[in-house]
N, C-alpha and C positions, 0 to 999 in steps of 0.2 A: 434730602438727597446729598446736602453740602457736605454734612458730615459723613458720608460713605466716601464720596469722592477725595478728603482729606484724608481718610485713612487706609484709602488705596483700596478697599472692598470694592470688588464686584457684584452688581446687585441688578436686578429686574424689576419693574414695576408690573404686577399682572393684577387684572379685574376679577372679581366672581364669577365671570362670566366664561373665564380662560383656566378655571381649576376643577377639575375633577371632584366633585364633592365627595364620594366615596375613599377615595385618596385621603382626601383633608380630614375628612372623619375618623379614618385607621390612625393617621399620624397623631391626630389630636389623642385618640385612645389610649395609643401605646405611650406616648411621649409623658403622658399623668404619671406613668411608673416607670421614670427613667432611675429615678432616686431608689437604690433600694430599700429605705426605710419604708417606701410603700409597699414593697411585698408582702403580701401576710397569707396568700395560697397559691393553688397552680396556675390559675389564669391571672392571677396579676404577677406571679414569677413569668408565664408564657410573654407577656406584654413586656417586663423588664427586657428579657431577652432580646426581643424586637427593637426596643427601642435603645437598647446600648448594642446592635449589630453583633450580639452573639448569638442569633439564631436569624441568618440571613433572609431577606424576603426582596425581592425584585419589584420595582415600579408598578409592574402588571400584576402581580400578585395582592400587592397592598391596594389596588384601584379595586378588588373584586370584595365584597360583603365578607368577612372573616369572621369564623367562629372560635373566638379565642378559648373558650373551655374544651372545646373538640381538640383544638391543636395541642392546649396542656395534657389532655386527656391521651393524645398519640405520641406525643413526644417527651414526658415529663413523668418521674415518678413520685410517689409522695416523699422519698429520700432525696431525692433530685432537689426539689422545693426545700425541704428541712435542712440540706446541707447549705444552700444559699442564704438561708437566714442564719443558720448557726454559724458559720463564715464569718458574715458579716459582724455579728455579736462580738465574735474572737477581737477581729478588728479593732472593735470600739472600746474593748475591755470591759462589755457587760455582761452578765451572767449569760450563757449559753439559753440559747432559746426565748430569752427575754423579748424578743421582739416578734413573736408569734402573739397573734391577737383573738 
């Protein structure tokens, strides 16, 4: 706690009994894909967009069980996913498409 106080960071201590477990699970599931390097298909692309707040969701939506595959199918095309991967490849000077697995 002292570290955060010294750095002027607001914080709150919470206990597991105070946490919405579905919200915590969804946050865990999307933040694993924050890095574009981890995007390899439509589902991981959808998780990346949510984690980077490019696909806005509110706390109530995130508090429900999410079907990321269905969300990706409804909101992304394969060309959207390929473009994300190719655009990222170009940013780092790699051969276009080499980010696909």
